TORBA-943732 format. One record per residue (C-alpha): residue number from 1; chain; x, y, z. Coordinates in pm, whole numbers. Layout:
REM residues N
<pt><resi>NUM</resi><chain>A</chain><xx>X</xx><yy>Y</yy><zz>Z</zz></pt>
...
//
This chain:
REM residues 103
<pt><resi>1</resi><chain>A</chain><xx>6505</xx><yy>-3772</yy><zz>1850</zz></pt>
<pt><resi>2</resi><chain>A</chain><xx>6673</xx><yy>-3483</yy><zz>1647</zz></pt>
<pt><resi>3</resi><chain>A</chain><xx>6923</xx><yy>-3535</yy><zz>1390</zz></pt>
<pt><resi>4</resi><chain>A</chain><xx>7292</xx><yy>-3385</yy><zz>1341</zz></pt>
<pt><resi>5</resi><chain>A</chain><xx>7312</xx><yy>-3094</yy><zz>1156</zz></pt>
<pt><resi>6</resi><chain>A</chain><xx>7544</xx><yy>-3098</yy><zz>870</zz></pt>
<pt><resi>7</resi><chain>A</chain><xx>7669</xx><yy>-2815</yy><zz>619</zz></pt>
<pt><resi>8</resi><chain>A</chain><xx>7642</xx><yy>-2918</yy><zz>276</zz></pt>
<pt><resi>9</resi><chain>A</chain><xx>7887</xx><yy>-2695</yy><zz>48</zz></pt>
<pt><resi>10</resi><chain>A</chain><xx>7865</xx><yy>-2669</yy><zz>-292</zz></pt>
<pt><resi>11</resi><chain>A</chain><xx>8075</xx><yy>-2531</yy><zz>-567</zz></pt>
<pt><resi>12</resi><chain>A</chain><xx>7888</xx><yy>-2423</yy><zz>-875</zz></pt>
<pt><resi>13</resi><chain>A</chain><xx>8018</xx><yy>-2283</yy><zz>-1224</zz></pt>
<pt><resi>14</resi><chain>A</chain><xx>7890</xx><yy>-1938</yy><zz>-1239</zz></pt>
<pt><resi>15</resi><chain>A</chain><xx>7703</xx><yy>-2040</yy><zz>-1597</zz></pt>
<pt><resi>16</resi><chain>A</chain><xx>7473</xx><yy>-2295</yy><zz>-1348</zz></pt>
<pt><resi>17</resi><chain>A</chain><xx>7431</xx><yy>-2042</yy><zz>-1066</zz></pt>
<pt><resi>18</resi><chain>A</chain><xx>7076</xx><yy>-1893</yy><zz>-1128</zz></pt>
<pt><resi>19</resi><chain>A</chain><xx>6955</xx><yy>-2246</yy><zz>-1257</zz></pt>
<pt><resi>20</resi><chain>A</chain><xx>7134</xx><yy>-2415</yy><zz>-908</zz></pt>
<pt><resi>21</resi><chain>A</chain><xx>6972</xx><yy>-2141</yy><zz>-685</zz></pt>
<pt><resi>22</resi><chain>A</chain><xx>6635</xx><yy>-2171</yy><zz>-843</zz></pt>
<pt><resi>23</resi><chain>A</chain><xx>6654</xx><yy>-2531</yy><zz>-800</zz></pt>
<pt><resi>24</resi><chain>A</chain><xx>6722</xx><yy>-2519</yy><zz>-425</zz></pt>
<pt><resi>25</resi><chain>A</chain><xx>6487</xx><yy>-2266</yy><zz>-371</zz></pt>
<pt><resi>26</resi><chain>A</chain><xx>6236</xx><yy>-2549</yy><zz>-523</zz></pt>
<pt><resi>27</resi><chain>A</chain><xx>6317</xx><yy>-2790</yy><zz>-232</zz></pt>
<pt><resi>28</resi><chain>A</chain><xx>6132</xx><yy>-2616</yy><zz>34</zz></pt>
<pt><resi>29</resi><chain>A</chain><xx>6050</xx><yy>-2992</yy><zz>233</zz></pt>
<pt><resi>30</resi><chain>A</chain><xx>6428</xx><yy>-3047</yy><zz>235</zz></pt>
<pt><resi>31</resi><chain>A</chain><xx>6611</xx><yy>-2667</yy><zz>204</zz></pt>
<pt><resi>32</resi><chain>A</chain><xx>6507</xx><yy>-2371</yy><zz>460</zz></pt>
<pt><resi>33</resi><chain>A</chain><xx>6721</xx><yy>-2142</yy><zz>306</zz></pt>
<pt><resi>34</resi><chain>A</chain><xx>7093</xx><yy>-2157</yy><zz>202</zz></pt>
<pt><resi>35</resi><chain>A</chain><xx>7393</xx><yy>-1883</yy><zz>140</zz></pt>
<pt><resi>36</resi><chain>A</chain><xx>7544</xx><yy>-1791</yy><zz>-173</zz></pt>
<pt><resi>37</resi><chain>A</chain><xx>7890</xx><yy>-1603</yy><zz>-264</zz></pt>
<pt><resi>38</resi><chain>A</chain><xx>8094</xx><yy>-1543</yy><zz>-560</zz></pt>
<pt><resi>39</resi><chain>A</chain><xx>8405</xx><yy>-1708</yy><zz>-579</zz></pt>
<pt><resi>40</resi><chain>A</chain><xx>8722</xx><yy>-1763</yy><zz>-767</zz></pt>
<pt><resi>41</resi><chain>A</chain><xx>8853</xx><yy>-2121</yy><zz>-827</zz></pt>
<pt><resi>42</resi><chain>A</chain><xx>9167</xx><yy>-2253</yy><zz>-833</zz></pt>
<pt><resi>43</resi><chain>A</chain><xx>9379</xx><yy>-2560</yy><zz>-902</zz></pt>
<pt><resi>44</resi><chain>A</chain><xx>9422</xx><yy>-2848</yy><zz>-1152</zz></pt>
<pt><resi>45</resi><chain>A</chain><xx>9074</xx><yy>-2970</yy><zz>-1127</zz></pt>
<pt><resi>46</resi><chain>A</chain><xx>8916</xx><yy>-2616</yy><zz>-1201</zz></pt>
<pt><resi>47</resi><chain>A</chain><xx>8785</xx><yy>-2571</yy><zz>-1564</zz></pt>
<pt><resi>48</resi><chain>A</chain><xx>8852</xx><yy>-2250</yy><zz>-1743</zz></pt>
<pt><resi>49</resi><chain>A</chain><xx>8528</xx><yy>-2205</yy><zz>-1921</zz></pt>
<pt><resi>50</resi><chain>A</chain><xx>8564</xx><yy>-1852</yy><zz>-2108</zz></pt>
<pt><resi>51</resi><chain>A</chain><xx>8877</xx><yy>-1678</yy><zz>-2245</zz></pt>
<pt><resi>52</resi><chain>A</chain><xx>8807</xx><yy>-1413</yy><zz>-1921</zz></pt>
<pt><resi>53</resi><chain>A</chain><xx>8853</xx><yy>-1691</yy><zz>-1674</zz></pt>
<pt><resi>54</resi><chain>A</chain><xx>9206</xx><yy>-1838</yy><zz>-1903</zz></pt>
<pt><resi>55</resi><chain>A</chain><xx>9298</xx><yy>-1449</yy><zz>-1846</zz></pt>
<pt><resi>56</resi><chain>A</chain><xx>9205</xx><yy>-1434</yy><zz>-1509</zz></pt>
<pt><resi>57</resi><chain>A</chain><xx>9345</xx><yy>-1741</yy><zz>-1421</zz></pt>
<pt><resi>58</resi><chain>A</chain><xx>9053</xx><yy>-1858</yy><zz>-1217</zz></pt>
<pt><resi>59</resi><chain>A</chain><xx>8697</xx><yy>-1994</yy><zz>-1286</zz></pt>
<pt><resi>60</resi><chain>A</chain><xx>8439</xx><yy>-1781</yy><zz>-1166</zz></pt>
<pt><resi>61</resi><chain>A</chain><xx>8214</xx><yy>-1999</yy><zz>-906</zz></pt>
<pt><resi>62</resi><chain>A</chain><xx>7932</xx><yy>-1950</yy><zz>-650</zz></pt>
<pt><resi>63</resi><chain>A</chain><xx>8007</xx><yy>-2111</yy><zz>-317</zz></pt>
<pt><resi>64</resi><chain>A</chain><xx>7656</xx><yy>-2255</yy><zz>-145</zz></pt>
<pt><resi>65</resi><chain>A</chain><xx>7617</xx><yy>-2348</yy><zz>149</zz></pt>
<pt><resi>66</resi><chain>A</chain><xx>7308</xx><yy>-2530</yy><zz>314</zz></pt>
<pt><resi>67</resi><chain>A</chain><xx>7273</xx><yy>-2665</yy><zz>681</zz></pt>
<pt><resi>68</resi><chain>A</chain><xx>6997</xx><yy>-2918</yy><zz>713</zz></pt>
<pt><resi>69</resi><chain>A</chain><xx>6932</xx><yy>-3203</yy><zz>909</zz></pt>
<pt><resi>70</resi><chain>A</chain><xx>7195</xx><yy>-3521</yy><zz>823</zz></pt>
<pt><resi>71</resi><chain>A</chain><xx>6860</xx><yy>-3753</yy><zz>752</zz></pt>
<pt><resi>72</resi><chain>A</chain><xx>6752</xx><yy>-3494</yy><zz>484</zz></pt>
<pt><resi>73</resi><chain>A</chain><xx>7135</xx><yy>-3485</yy><zz>317</zz></pt>
<pt><resi>74</resi><chain>A</chain><xx>7125</xx><yy>-3814</yy><zz>104</zz></pt>
<pt><resi>75</resi><chain>A</chain><xx>6782</xx><yy>-3717</yy><zz>-27</zz></pt>
<pt><resi>76</resi><chain>A</chain><xx>6878</xx><yy>-3352</yy><zz>-125</zz></pt>
<pt><resi>77</resi><chain>A</chain><xx>7219</xx><yy>-3494</yy><zz>-280</zz></pt>
<pt><resi>78</resi><chain>A</chain><xx>7045</xx><yy>-3749</yy><zz>-461</zz></pt>
<pt><resi>79</resi><chain>A</chain><xx>6794</xx><yy>-3463</yy><zz>-625</zz></pt>
<pt><resi>80</resi><chain>A</chain><xx>7081</xx><yy>-3273</yy><zz>-725</zz></pt>
<pt><resi>81</resi><chain>A</chain><xx>7266</xx><yy>-3572</yy><zz>-854</zz></pt>
<pt><resi>82</resi><chain>A</chain><xx>6973</xx><yy>-3621</yy><zz>-1100</zz></pt>
<pt><resi>83</resi><chain>A</chain><xx>6874</xx><yy>-3271</yy><zz>-1156</zz></pt>
<pt><resi>84</resi><chain>A</chain><xx>7238</xx><yy>-3173</yy><zz>-1249</zz></pt>
<pt><resi>85</resi><chain>A</chain><xx>7398</xx><yy>-3511</yy><zz>-1398</zz></pt>
<pt><resi>86</resi><chain>A</chain><xx>7692</xx><yy>-3433</yy><zz>-1603</zz></pt>
<pt><resi>87</resi><chain>A</chain><xx>7783</xx><yy>-3106</yy><zz>-1465</zz></pt>
<pt><resi>88</resi><chain>A</chain><xx>8069</xx><yy>-3170</yy><zz>-1197</zz></pt>
<pt><resi>89</resi><chain>A</chain><xx>7892</xx><yy>-2999</yy><zz>-936</zz></pt>
<pt><resi>90</resi><chain>A</chain><xx>8167</xx><yy>-3037</yy><zz>-630</zz></pt>
<pt><resi>91</resi><chain>A</chain><xx>8039</xx><yy>-3077</yy><zz>-309</zz></pt>
<pt><resi>92</resi><chain>A</chain><xx>8157</xx><yy>-3149</yy><zz>65</zz></pt>
<pt><resi>93</resi><chain>A</chain><xx>7969</xx><yy>-3218</yy><zz>400</zz></pt>
<pt><resi>94</resi><chain>A</chain><xx>8109</xx><yy>-3100</yy><zz>749</zz></pt>
<pt><resi>95</resi><chain>A</chain><xx>7924</xx><yy>-3159</yy><zz>1072</zz></pt>
<pt><resi>96</resi><chain>A</chain><xx>7760</xx><yy>-2828</yy><zz>1251</zz></pt>
<pt><resi>97</resi><chain>A</chain><xx>7816</xx><yy>-2865</yy><zz>1615</zz></pt>
<pt><resi>98</resi><chain>A</chain><xx>7611</xx><yy>-2549</yy><zz>1687</zz></pt>
<pt><resi>99</resi><chain>A</chain><xx>7364</xx><yy>-2349</yy><zz>1447</zz></pt>
<pt><resi>100</resi><chain>A</chain><xx>7122</xx><yy>-2053</yy><zz>1590</zz></pt>
<pt><resi>101</resi><chain>A</chain><xx>6989</xx><yy>-1706</yy><zz>1535</zz></pt>
<pt><resi>102</resi><chain>A</chain><xx>7108</xx><yy>-1439</yy><zz>1790</zz></pt>
<pt><resi>103</resi><chain>A</chain><xx>6831</xx><yy>-1197</yy><zz>1843</zz></pt>
//
């Protein structure tokens, strides 16, 4: 029986991005790959951590997207909660209706 695929999106402060990406790379039993891209965080809940961010008016962040089986999602979230407790990582999950490789 195959599980529904989901996409976990993480919003990672720039100061944590190397640590989070390294951590995800180590979770080979749950994470077969991911995509990371730079982003500019805006909004009332976004913390501007440096003088440069305050001048720019946005937080430097990294968006990480991971497609994985829904059955593995909670285990990965539990690991992230344990490893990055207190960091205020933002995440959301959406269903993936199709996923593949065009060859």
